[in-house]
C-alpha positions, 0 to 999 in steps of 0.5 A: 518494503513496498515504499512506492506502493504505500506512497501511491496509496497514501497519495490517492487516499489524501487526494480523495480526502479519506480518513482510514476508517472511511477507506476501510468502509469503502474497501468493504470491511465491517470492522472499520477500526480494526482495518483502519489500523491495518491500512494505517500500518500499511501506509507507515510500514509497507506491510499488509496482506495481499487481499487488503492491499487489493481491496484498498487499491480497488476502493481508491480506483488506482490504475493497474498500470500505476500499481504495476510501476510502483511494484516494479520500482519496489522490486528493483530497489529490493533486488539492488539491496539484496545484491549488495555484497556483505563484507566478511 
């Protein structure tokens, strides 16, 4: 889930040369180790709280159009998967 969005975050974080704790700090988190782990999990699994995702997207200065396109792609893929018939 969130394959395109998480790859967008990963690409942007790498582009800026940020490690997870530094990104957590830039996103405004005080407990950087805890949030670095959550950001890492988001990049790996695509699962995270909306507030956290918003904060890291803001910290990375990701263009809202890029975010919208990534979310649309993720939604399309999920809907295609959900529409697949299941044999009885």
